[in-house]
C-alpha positions in Angstrom: -84.2 -2.6 94.3 -82.0 -5.3 96.1 -83.0 -8.9 95.5 -84.8 -10.6 98.5 -82.8 -13.5 99.9 -85.9 -14.9 101.6 -87.8 -15.1 98.3 -84.9 -17.2 96.9 -85.5 -19.9 99.5 -87.2 -22.9 98.0 -90.9 -22.9 98.7 -90.8 -26.3 100.3 -88.4 -25.1 102.9 -90.4 -22.0 103.5 -93.6 -24.0 104.0 -91.7 -26.4 106.4 -90.3 -23.4 108.3 -93.8 -21.9 108.6 -95.4 -25.1 109.7 -92.9 -25.7 112.5 -93.1 -22.0 113.6 -96.9 -22.1 113.7 -96.8 -25.4 115.7 -94.5 -23.8 118.2 -96.2 -20.5 118.4 -98.1 -21.2 121.6 -94.9 -22.6 123.3 -92.9 -19.6 122.1 -95.6 -17.1 123.3 -95.5 -18.8 126.7 -91.7 -18.6 126.9 -91.8 -14.9 125.9 -94.5 -14.1 128.5 -92.5 -16.0 131.3 -89.4 -14.0 130.5 -91.4 -10.7 130.5 -93.0 -11.6 133.9 -89.5 -12.4 135.2 -88.0 -9.1 134.1 -91.2 -7.1 134.9 -92.8 -8.8 137.9 -95.1 -5.8 138.6 -96.6 -5.8 135.2 -100.4 -6.4 135.6 -101.7 -9.6 134.0 -105.2 -8.9 132.5 -107.4 -11.8 131.5 -109.7 -11.9 128.6 -113.3 -13.2 128.6 -112.1 -16.9 128.4 -109.7 -16.4 131.3 -106.6 -16.4 129.1 -104.0 -13.7 129.7 -104.5 -11.0 127.1 -100.7 -10.6 126.8 -100.4 -14.3 125.9 -103.1 -13.9 123.3 -101.5 -10.9 121.8 -98.0 -12.4 121.6 -99.3 -15.6 120.0 -101.4 -13.7 117.4 -98.4 -11.5 116.6 -96.2 -14.6 116.0 -98.9 -16.2 113.9 -99.4 -13.2 111.7 -95.7 -12.7 111.2 -95.2 -16.4 110.2 -98.2 -16.3 107.8 -96.6 -13.4 106.1 -93.3 -15.2 105.8 -95.1 -18.1 104.1 -97.1 -16.0 101.6 -94.5 -13.1 101.3 -97.5 -10.9 100.4 -96.8 -7.2 101.2 -96.1 -6.2 104.8 -97.6 -8.3 107.7 -100.7 -6.7 109.0 -100.3 -6.0 112.7 -103.2 -7.3 114.8 -104.4 -3.9 116.2 -106.8 -4.8 119.0 -104.6 -6.4 121.6 -101.6 -4.0 121.1 -103.7 -0.9 121.2 -105.2 -2.3 124.4 -101.7 -2.7 125.8 -101.0 1.0 125.0 -104.3 2.0 126.6 -103.4 0.1 129.7 -100.1 1.9 130.0 -101.8 5.3 129.6 -104.6 4.6 132.0 -102.2 3.4 134.7 -100.0 6.5 134.3 -97.0 4.6 133.0 -94.8 5.6 130.0 -94.4 3.6 126.8 -90.7 3.1 127.4 -91.2 -0.1 129.4 -93.7 -1.5 126.9 -91.3 -0.9 124.0 -88.5 -2.6 126.0 -90.9 -5.6 126.5 -91.6 -5.7 122.7 -87.8 -5.7 121.9 -87.3 -8.6 124.4 -90.1 -10.5 122.6 -88.5 -10.0 119.2 -85.1 -11.2 120.5 -86.6 -14.4 122.0 -88.7 -15.0 118.8 -85.6 -14.5 116.6 -83.7 -17.0 118.8 -86.5 -19.6 118.2 -86.7 -18.8 114.5 -83.0 -19.1 114.1 -83.1 -22.6 115.6 -86.0 -23.6 113.3 -84.0 -22.1 110.4 -81.0 -24.3 111.2 -83.3 -27.4 111.3 -84.8 -26.5 107.9 -81.4 -25.4 106.5 -82.5 -21.8 105.6 -79.5 -19.9 104.2 -78.0 -17.3 106.6 -78.7 -14.3 104.3 -82.4 -15.2 104.3 -82.3 -15.4 108.1 -80.6 -12.0 108.4 -83.3 -10.6 106.3 -85.8 -12.2 108.7 -84.3 -10.2 111.5 -84.8 -7.0 109.6 -88.4 -8.0 108.9 -88.9 -8.8 112.6 -87.8 -5.3 113.7 -89.9 -3.7 111.0 -92.9 -5.7 112.4 -92.0 -4.5 115.9 -92.3 -0.9 114.7 -95.9 -1.7 113.6 -96.7 -3.2 117.1 -95.3 -0.1 118.8 -97.4 2.2 116.5 -100.5 0.4 117.5 -99.6 0.7 121.2 -98.8 4.4 120.8 -102.3 4.9 119.2 -103.9 3.2 122.2 -101.8 5.1 124.6 -102.7 8.4 123.0 -106.4 7.5 123.0 -106.2 6.7 126.8 -104.3 9.9 127.5 -106.9 11.9 125.6 -109.8 10.2 127.5 -108.1 10.7 130.8 -107.4 14.4 130.0 -111.1 14.9 129.1 -112.2 13.1 132.3 -109.9 15.2 134.4 -111.1 18.4 132.7 -114.7 17.4 133.4 -114.0 16.6 137.1 -111.9 19.8 137.4 -114.8 21.9 135.9 -117.2 20.4 138.5 -114.8 21.2 141.2 -114.5 24.8 140.1 -118.3 25.1 139.8 -118.7 24.1 143.4 -115.8 26.2 144.5 -117.1 29.3 142.8 -120.8 28.9 143.6 -122.5 31.4 145.9 -122.8 29.7 149.3 -126.4 29.5 150.6 -127.2 29.8 154.2 -127.2 26.4 155.9 -125.4 24.7 153.0 -122.1 23.0 153.8 -120.4 21.8 150.6 -117.1 21.1 152.4 -117.4 17.3 152.1 -118.4 17.5 148.4 -115.6 19.9 147.8 -113.0 17.7 149.4 -114.3 14.7 147.5 -114.1 16.4 144.1 -110.7 17.9 144.9 -109.4 14.4 145.8 -110.7 13.0 142.5 -108.4 15.4 140.6 -105.6 15.2 143.1 -106.0 18.9 144.1 -104.9 19.5 147.7 -107.4 21.9 149.3 -105.5 25.2 150.0 -106.2 27.6 152.8 -106.5 30.6 150.5 -107.2 31.1 146.8 -107.4 33.9 144.3 -109.8 33.6 141.4 -109.0 35.1 138.0 -111.0 36.0 134.9 -109.2 36.1 131.5 -109.9 37.9 128.2 -109.0 35.7 125.2 -106.4 37.3 122.9 -108.2 35.5 120.1 -111.3 33.2 119.9 -109.1 30.2 119.0 -106.5 30.9 121.6 -105.1 27.8 123.3 -105.1 27.4 127.1 -102.1 29.2 128.7 -99.5 26.9 130.3 -100.4 27.6 133.9 -98.4 26.0 136.7 -99.5 22.6 138.2 -102.1 23.2 140.9 -103.7 26.1 139.2 -107.3 25.2 138.1 -108.2 26.5 134.6 -111.6 26.3 132.9 -111.5 27.4 129.2 -115.2 26.6 128.7 -116.3 30.0 129.8 -116.5 32.9 127.3 -114.0 34.5 129.7 -111.9 31.7 131.1 -111.7 31.3 134.8 -108.7 30.2 136.9 -108.2 29.4 140.6 -104.8 30.1 142.0 -104.1 28.2 145.3 -102.0 30.0 147.9 -101.6 33.1 145.7 -99.2 34.7 148.2 -96.7 31.8 148.0 -93.2 32.8 147.0 -92.7 33.1 143.2 -96.4 32.4 142.5 -97.1 35.7 140.8 -93.9 35.6 138.7 -94.8 32.1 137.4 -98.3 33.3 136.5 -97.0 36.4 134.9 -94.8 34.3 132.5 -97.6 31.7 131.9 -100.2 34.4 131.1 -98.0 36.5 128.8 -100.2 37.7 125.9 -103.4 37.4 127.9 -105.4 40.0 129.6 -107.7 39.8 132.6 -107.7 40.2 136.4 -107.0 38.0 139.4 -109.1 38.8 142.5 -107.8 39.3 146.0 -106.7 36.3 148.1 -109.5 34.9 150.2 -110.2 31.9 152.4 -111.2 28.9 150.3 -114.8 29.1 151.3 -115.0 32.7 150.0 -113.7 32.0 146.4 -116.9 33.4 144.9 -116.0 36.8 146.5 -112.6 36.8 144.8 -114.3 36.0 141.5 -116.7 38.8 141.9 -113.9 41.4 142.3 -112.0 39.8 139.3 -115.2 40.2 137.2 -115.6 43.8 138.3 -112.0 44.5 137.3 -112.4 43.0 133.9 -115.5 45.1 133.3 -113.5 48.2 134.1 -110.7 47.1 131.8 -113.2 46.6 129.0 -114.4 50.2 129.5 -110.8 51.5 129.5 -110.9 52.5 133.2 -108.1 50.0 134.2 -105.0 49.2 132.2 -105.5 46.6 129.4 -103.3 44.1 127.7 -102.1 42.3 130.8 -103.4 40.3 133.7 -103.9 42.6 136.7 -103.9 41.7 140.4 -106.9 43.4 142.0 -104.9 44.1 145.2 -102.8 46.5 143.2 -105.9 48.5 142.1 -107.9 48.6 145.3 -108.7 52.3 145.1 -110.1 52.1 141.5 -112.2 49.0 142.3 -113.6 50.5 145.5 -114.3 53.9 143.9 -115.4 52.9 140.4 -117.6 50.0 141.2 -120.6 51.6 143.0 -121.2 54.0 140.1 -124.8 54.9 141.0 -124.0 55.7 144.6 -120.9 57.7 143.7 -122.8 59.6 141.0 -125.6 60.4 143.4 -123.1 61.6 146.0 -121.4 63.7 143.4 -124.7 65.5 142.5 -125.0 66.4 146.2 -121.5 67.3 147.3 -120.4 68.9 144.0 -123.6 70.9 143.6 -121.7 74.2 144.1 -119.9 73.5 140.8 -123.2 73.4 138.9 -123.0 77.1 138.3 -119.4 76.9 136.9 -118.3 76.3 133.3 -116.6 73.0 132.5 -113.0 74.4 132.5 -113.3 76.4 135.6 -115.2 73.6 137.5 -112.4 71.2 136.6 -109.7 73.6 137.9 -111.5 74.2 141.1 -112.1 70.4 141.5 -108.4 69.7 140.9 -107.4 72.3 143.5 -109.9 71.1 146.0 -108.7 67.5 145.7 -105.1 68.5 146.0 -105.8 70.5 149.1 -107.8 67.6 150.6 -105.0 65.1 149.8 -102.1 67.3 151.0 -103.8 69.1 153.9 -101.2 71.7 153.2 -101.2 75.4 152.4 -101.0 77.2 149.0 -97.3 76.4 148.3 -97.8 72.6 148.8 -100.9 72.6 146.7 -99.3 74.7 144.0 -96.3 72.4 143.9 -98.7 69.4 143.4 -100.6 71.1 140.6 -97.7 72.8 138.9 -99.2 76.3 139.2 -98.3 79.6 141.0 -99.2 79.7 144.7 -101.2 82.9 144.1 -103.4 81.0 141.7 -104.1 78.4 144.4 -104.9 81.1 146.9 -107.4 82.6 144.5 -109.0 79.2 143.8 -109.1 78.3 147.5 -110.9 81.6 148.3 -113.5 80.7 145.6 -113.9 77.2 147.1 -114.6 78.8 150.4 -117.2 81.0 148.8 -118.9 78.0 147.1 -118.9 75.5 150.0 -118.6 77.8 153.0 -118.0 76.1 156.3 -118.8 72.6 154.9 -115.1 72.2 153.8 -114.2 72.3 157.5 -116.5 69.4 158.4 -114.6 66.1 158.5 -117.5 64.0 157.1 -118.1 66.4 154.2 -114.3 66.6 153.4 -114.3 62.8 153.3 -117.2 62.7 150.9 -115.6 65.4 148.7 -112.3 63.5 148.5 -114.2 60.2 147.8 -116.1 61.7 144.9 -113.2 63.6 143.4 -110.9 60.6 143.6 -113.5 58.5 141.8 -113.9 61.3 139.1 -110.2 61.5 138.6 -110.0 57.8 138.0 -112.8 58.1 135.4 -111.4 61.3 133.8 -114.5 63.3 134.7 -113.0 65.5 137.4 -115.4 68.5 138.2 -118.6 67.0 136.8 -121.5 67.8 137.0 -121.3 71.3 135.8 -123.7 73.8 134.1 -123.4 77.2 132.5 -123.6 80.4 134.5 -120.7 80.4 136.9 -119.3 83.9 137.4 -115.9 83.4 138.9 -114.1 86.2 140.6 -111.5 88.1 138.6 -108.5 85.7 138.2 -105.1 86.7 139.5 -102.2 87.6 137.2 -100.4 84.3 137.7 -103.2 81.9 136.6 
């Protein structure tokens, strides 16, 4: 371990150096603050309870602690934490970076070193010891910066927590069901302003499924509101039809699953949420693709036909009653043929091409459909109901239900 040049300085000289430096600490602190104010005129000057600038107090205390250490040479100087942490907190709370604060600290060390060098010449401190003093000064500076970084991080965390709280309140109001006579527009504008969120004309609301319970929040684009406090996190996408919006979200939500509701006017955000929740329920049942975030507008048919299950099931019992006498396999084949015919509005060749069977098989099935439903298949309203039910059943994978035993189909053709 190299020998310390400062420790070799006679104690009498060290004590004299320290006494002069302590006597000039206030004057040096004022000089440093004046230079800081000259270089950074916009830097706010905060006063303590006695009316003295906190910056001046901090500079003076930092000088005094450093000089006391030089006199005692006991370990490393203990950085006074309160003031310098407060400096860091102030930078964080005012949205500034720590770069300017570190530049100010370095300026202070240079000015302090200049004064200490003058005192060293007066006391006749050897140059090697003074060079060692420079190193100690910059090491001390690192400690001051560490304290400011700690205060800055604390302020940033506090601000982030407050922003999340305000953002959550904004989303709660935005997604609340509107009651007749209520007009939350003013409250919405006020809450949006507090988080710096410009009120969009349209929004789309999403519901996410966590890939894991401890999953971190996805890195959504600025302007997208995200609330991770829900069991299924919610997000609000402003102007969802803007160019590139979907691509950005697709990348940000990689690895997540869920659904984003249709674009709606801002006042109808709760409606978009309702469709997103419906889509997620269908995903959880395996009725919509899983493993990714879906846009409801791309699955309109499934959402419309699979949502009102009780109504569709009741309608199926009535309009598919003729299949009740057929066995499961034959009922499914008749239902497939009927749906293909309703969708194509074509003849046997077109329906056969859609189903991948022989036209004669289709003709046989269409004759049986006529026997089962009679003239009802010519009624536009009944055809619409049949297609509605059959499309819903196809989406569920239950095409042809309900069915019961006892169907006695006509003799099948050779090409079936």
